[in-house]
C-alpha positions in Angstrom: 20.8 -17.3 -29.3 19.4 -13.7 -28.9 17.2 -13.0 -25.9 13.6 -14.0 -26.0 11.2 -11.1 -25.5 11.6 -10.2 -21.9 10.2 -6.7 -21.2 13.4 -5.9 -19.3 15.9 -8.0 -21.3 19.7 -7.5 -21.0 20.0 -6.4 -24.7 17.8 -3.4 -24.0 19.3 -2.5 -20.6 21.2 0.5 -21.9 17.8 1.9 -22.8 15.5 1.2 -19.8 18.2 1.7 -17.1 18.8 5.3 -18.4 15.1 6.0 -19.4 12.9 3.7 -17.2 9.5 4.6 -18.6 10.6 3.7 -22.2 10.2 0.0 -21.6 6.4 0.2 -21.0 6.0 2.9 -23.6 7.4 0.6 -26.3 5.6 -2.5 -25.0 2.4 -1.9 -27.1 4.4 -1.4 -30.3 5.2 -4.4 -32.5 8.8 -5.3 -33.0 9.3 -4.9 -36.8 12.4 -7.1 -37.0 14.8 -6.9 -39.9 17.1 -8.9 -42.2 19.9 -7.9 -39.9 18.2 -9.5 -37.0 17.5 -12.7 -38.9 21.1 -12.7 -40.1 22.4 -12.3 -36.6 20.1 -15.2 -35.4 21.5 -17.5 -38.1 25.1 -16.6 -37.3 24.4 -17.3 -33.6 22.9 -20.7 -34.5 26.0 -21.7 -36.6 28.3 -20.5 -33.8 26.3 -22.6 -31.3 26.5 -25.7 -33.5 30.3 -25.4 -33.9 30.7 -25.1 -30.1 28.5 -28.0 -29.4 30.4 -30.2 -31.9 33.7 -29.2 -30.3 32.8 -29.3 -26.6 29.9 -31.7 -26.4 30.7 -34.1 -29.2 27.4 -33.3 -30.9 26.7 -34.5 -34.5 25.8 -31.2 -36.2 25.9 -32.4 -39.8 22.2 -32.1 -40.6 21.5 -28.9 -38.6 24.6 -27.2 -40.1 23.5 -28.2 -43.6 20.1 -26.7 -42.9 21.6 -23.5 -41.6 24.0 -23.2 -44.6 21.0 -23.6 -46.9 19.5 -20.4 -45.6 19.6 -17.6 -48.2 21.2 -15.3 -45.6 24.2 -17.7 -45.2 27.5 -16.8 -46.9 31.1 -18.0 -47.0 32.0 -14.9 -44.9 29.5 -15.8 -42.2 31.1 -19.3 -42.1 34.5 -17.7 -41.7 33.3 -15.4 -38.9 31.8 -18.2 -36.9 34.9 -20.3 -37.3 36.8 -17.4 -35.8 34.3 -17.3 -32.9 34.8 -21.0 -32.3 38.6 -20.4 -32.4 38.3 -17.6 -29.8 36.4 -19.9 -27.4 39.1 -22.5 -28.0 41.7 -19.8 -26.9 39.8 -18.9 -23.8 39.4 -22.6 -22.9 43.2 -23.1 -23.3 43.8 -20.1 -21.0 41.3 -21.5 -18.5 43.3 -24.7 -18.4 46.3 -22.7 -17.1 44.2 -22.1 -14.0 42.7 -25.5 -13.5 42.8 -28.9 -15.2 39.1 -29.3 -16.0 37.4 -26.0 -16.9 33.7 -26.2 -17.6 31.9 -24.6 -20.6 28.2 -23.9 -20.8 26.8 -23.1 -24.3 23.6 -21.1 -24.8 22.8 -21.1 -21.1 19.5 -19.6 -20.1 20.0 -17.4 -17.1 17.5 -15.7 -14.8 17.8 -12.7 -12.4 14.2 -12.1 -11.3 15.3 -11.1 -7.8 16.9 -8.0 -9.3 14.8 -7.5 -12.5 11.1 -8.4 -12.6 10.6 -11.1 -15.2 14.3 -10.9 -16.0 15.9 -13.7 -18.1 18.3 -14.0 -21.0 20.6 -16.4 -22.8 24.4 -16.3 -22.5 26.3 -17.4 -25.6 29.2 -19.0 -23.8 30.3 -19.3 -20.1 33.7 -20.7 -19.1 34.4 -21.6 -15.4 37.9 -22.2 -14.0 39.1 -21.9 -10.5 37.2 -18.8 -9.3 37.1 -17.1 -12.7 33.9 -17.0 -14.8 34.2 -15.9 -18.4 30.9 -14.6 -19.9 31.2 -14.3 -23.7 28.7 -12.5 -25.9 28.8 -12.9 -29.7 27.7 -9.8 -31.6 27.4 -10.3 -35.4 26.5 -6.7 -36.3 29.0 -4.6 -38.1 27.8 -1.1 -37.0 30.3 0.0 -34.4 32.6 -1.7 -31.9 30.8 -2.2 -28.6 32.8 -1.9 -25.4 32.4 -4.3 -22.4 33.5 -1.6 -20.0 30.5 -0.4 -17.9 28.2 -2.3 -20.3 24.9 -3.0 -18.5 24.0 -5.8 -20.8 27.2 -7.7 -20.0 26.8 -7.0 -16.3 23.3 -8.4 -16.3 24.5 -11.5 -18.2 27.3 -11.8 -15.7 24.8 -11.5 -12.8 22.5 -14.1 -14.3 25.4 -16.5 -14.9 26.6 -16.0 -11.4 23.1 -16.7 -9.9 22.8 -19.8 -12.1 26.1 -21.4 -11.2 27.4 -20.0 -7.9 25.6 -22.6 -5.9 27.9 -25.3 -7.4 31.1 -23.3 -8.2 33.3 -20.8 -6.4 33.2 -17.6 -8.4 35.5 -14.7 -7.3 36.0 -12.8 -10.6 33.6 -12.3 -13.5 35.2 -11.5 -16.8 32.8 -10.2 -19.5 33.8 -10.2 -23.2 32.1 -8.9 -26.3 33.3 -10.7 -29.5 32.5 -8.9 -32.8 34.1 -10.9 -35.6 33.0 -8.7 -38.5 34.8 -5.7 -36.9 37.8 -7.7 -35.5 36.8 -6.3 -32.1 37.2 -8.0 -28.8 36.4 -6.0 -25.6 36.8 -7.4 -22.1 35.9 -6.0 -18.6 36.3 -7.7 -15.2 34.6 -7.2 -11.9 34.8 -9.0 -8.6 31.6 -10.8 -7.5 31.2 -8.3 -4.7 31.4 -5.4 -7.1 28.9 -6.9 -9.4 26.4 -7.7 -6.7 26.7 -4.2 -5.2 26.0 -2.7 -8.7 23.0 -5.0 -9.1 21.6 -4.0 -5.7 22.2 -0.3 -5.9 21.9 0.5 -9.6 20.1 -2.3 -11.4 17.4 -3.3 -9.0 15.9 0.2 -8.3 16.0 1.2 -12.0 14.4 -2.1 -13.0 11.6 -1.6 -10.5 10.9 1.8 -12.0 11.0 0.5 -15.6 8.6 -2.4 -14.7 6.1 0.0 -13.2 6.5 2.4 -16.1 7.6 5.1 -13.7 10.6 7.5 -13.5 11.7 10.3 -15.8 12.0 10.2 -19.5 15.7 10.8 -20.4 16.1 11.0 -24.2 19.6 10.7 -25.7 21.3 9.3 -28.7 22.4 6.0 -27.1 19.2 5.1 -25.2 16.9 6.2 -28.0 18.7 4.5 -30.9 16.9 1.1 -30.6 13.8 2.2 -28.6 10.7 1.0 -30.3 8.8 4.1 -29.0 11.3 6.6 -30.4 9.0 7.6 -33.2 6.0 8.5 -30.9 7.9 9.5 -27.7 7.1 13.2 -26.9 10.3 13.6 -24.8 12.4 12.3 -27.7 10.6 14.7 -30.1 11.4 17.6 -27.8 15.0 16.5 -27.6 15.4 16.3 -31.4 13.6 19.6 -32.0 16.1 21.3 -29.8 18.9 20.5 -32.1 16.7 20.9 -35.2 16.2 24.6 -34.3 19.9 25.1 -34.4 20.2 23.1 -37.6 17.8 25.5 -39.3 20.0 28.5 -38.4 22.3 30.1 -41.0 25.5 28.1 -40.5 27.9 31.1 -40.9 26.2 32.7 -37.9 26.9 29.7 -35.6 30.1 29.4 -33.6 32.5 26.4 -34.3 31.3 24.9 -31.0 27.6 25.2 -32.0 28.3 23.6 -35.4 30.3 20.8 -33.7 27.3 20.1 -31.5 25.0 20.0 -34.5 27.4 17.6 -36.4 27.5 15.4 -33.3 23.8 15.1 -33.0 22.8 15.3 -36.6 22.9 11.5 -37.3 20.4 10.9 -34.4 18.1 13.6 -35.7 18.1 12.1 -39.2 17.5 8.6 -37.7 14.6 9.9 -35.6 13.0 11.6 -38.7 13.3 8.3 -40.6 11.7 6.4 -37.7 8.8 8.9 -37.6 8.3 8.6 -41.3 8.3 4.7 -41.2 6.0 4.6 -38.2 3.5 7.0 -39.8 3.4 5.1 -43.1 2.9 1.8 -41.4 0.1 3.1 -39.2 -1.6 4.8 -42.1 -1.4 1.8 -44.4 -2.8 -0.4 -41.6 -5.6 2.1 -40.9 -4.5 2.5 -37.3 -4.1 6.3 -37.6 -4.8 9.3 -39.9 -2.4 12.2 -40.1 -3.9 15.6 -40.9 -2.8 16.9 -44.2 -1.4 13.5 -45.4 -2.9 10.6 -47.3 -1.7 7.2 -48.5 -1.3 6.9 -52.3 0.3 4.3 -54.6 4.0 5.1 -55.0 5.8 5.2 -58.3 7.1 2.0 -59.7 9.2 0.9 -62.7 8.2 -1.5 -65.4 9.8 -4.9 -65.1 9.9 -8.2 -66.9 7.4 -10.8 -65.8 9.1 -13.7 -67.6 12.7 -13.0 -68.8 13.1 -16.4 -70.4 9.9 -16.0 -72.5 11.0 -12.5 -73.7 14.5 -13.8 -74.6 12.9 -16.7 -76.5 10.5 -14.4 -78.4 13.3 -12.0 -79.4 15.6 -14.9 -80.5 12.9 -16.2 -82.7 12.5 -12.8 -84.2 16.2 -12.9 -85.3 17.9 -11.0 -82.5 21.3 -12.3 -81.3 22.1 -13.3 -77.8 24.8 -10.6 -77.6 22.1 -8.0 -78.6 19.6 -8.8 -75.9 21.8 -9.7 -72.9 24.2 -7.5 -70.9 27.9 -8.5 -70.9 28.9 -10.5 -67.8 30.0 -8.4 -64.8 31.8 -9.5 -61.7 30.1 -9.0 -58.4 31.3 -6.1 -56.3 34.1 -6.6 -53.8 31.8 -6.7 -50.7 29.4 -9.1 -52.4 32.3 -11.3 -53.5 33.8 -11.4 -50.0 30.4 -12.4 -48.7 30.1 -15.2 -51.3 33.7 -16.5 -51.0 34.7 -15.5 -47.5 37.0 -12.5 -46.8 40.1 -14.4 -46.1 39.7 -16.9 -48.9 38.9 -14.1 -51.4 42.0 -12.2 -50.2 44.2 -15.3 -50.9 42.8 -15.7 -54.4 42.4 -12.2 -55.6 43.9 -9.8 -53.1 46.8 -8.8 -55.4 44.4 -7.6 -58.0 42.5 -5.2 -55.8 43.3 -1.5 -55.4 42.0 1.1 -53.0 41.8 4.6 -54.5 42.2 7.6 -52.2 39.0 8.6 -50.4 37.4 12.0 -50.5 37.9 14.2 -47.4 35.3 13.4 -44.7 34.5 15.3 -41.4 34.3 12.7 -38.5 34.4 12.8 -34.7 37.9 12.8 -33.0 37.1 9.3 -31.7 37.4 8.0 -35.2 40.5 5.8 -35.5 41.6 7.1 -38.9 44.6 9.6 -38.8 43.8 13.2 -39.5 44.3 14.4 -43.1 46.7 17.3 -43.6 44.4 19.4 -45.8 46.9 22.1 -46.5 49.5 19.6 -47.8 46.8 17.9 -49.8 45.7 21.1 -51.4 49.3 22.0 -52.3 49.8 18.5 -53.8 46.7 18.9 -55.9 47.9 22.3 -57.1 51.2 20.9 -58.1 49.5 18.1 -60.1 47.3 20.6 -62.0 48.1 20.4 -65.8 49.8 23.4 -67.2 47.7 25.6 -69.6 
């Protein structure tokens, strides 16, 4: 399951290790939560149940039914968690090639207070086999693939797992894997025990001490500010965003290609920051926690809606209107909604041959994007050839 609310939790390590004072700055701000967080928690719960059934012989019938009754559950979520369980099965099979009886630990609470004050977290799955420890983290989000290489969250999990189990097992290599089923992404990085402990002593421990005390320098940036609760009120983050905003307000033709590239690169973070500021200000104003000069809270616009659709339909039917007159024609769910309902693989089997994918409009993206570049000159020539004669 996701970490409980440790001030310096593994999941926020990429933030507080780079910008130590951010942890205390965000401490006084409430965690708003989101549907995505709730969805991720539900998916982790189902994944845990599947693992406990397979590797602990647990009867999960009632708990699984309860989880599947949640409005956030879908056929697609069930498929993704089955793929997670299958991945763990593969790793266990691989572990058996190293020893006859590998051990698996599911949803293991780990602590690392000797390196991080108040530090603890929960590791989704740990597999031990003849000197090798696999630490596997399930991520249900579908934003971007997350790499395990140099990932501080995974290293802290690896450290916590090592501290929890090294007294009973020999551990020479720690292999850390991030499994993202919705993106078909699996990323793995390995370290020796000595390498991990050296990193923990020289990098993690001093930065955690600064973060715990609220000291150190603010270091705003896209990665570390993305999930920071204090991003909307942090002065350093404001200054960082205003730096790019000043360029953004310049006349584009007067900027060099390099300057425009820098704007394009940082524009999503600027837009996200502006949205965070807006959401924070609205929430604070509605709750009466702050007043912002020149602004006031008013009732927003709203659209009329039916209070009782059945009663309206009945009244119209009695007045002589036909069902076809007062109801819309039936309409299939969109493809994404249908895949969520049925499950992506199952829907593909049933209806894949009836689905087409039109050509997308040209889009400017970073070079790191996996899509091949579009030959715009050839495309323009093709479009010209297809123009109807007049």
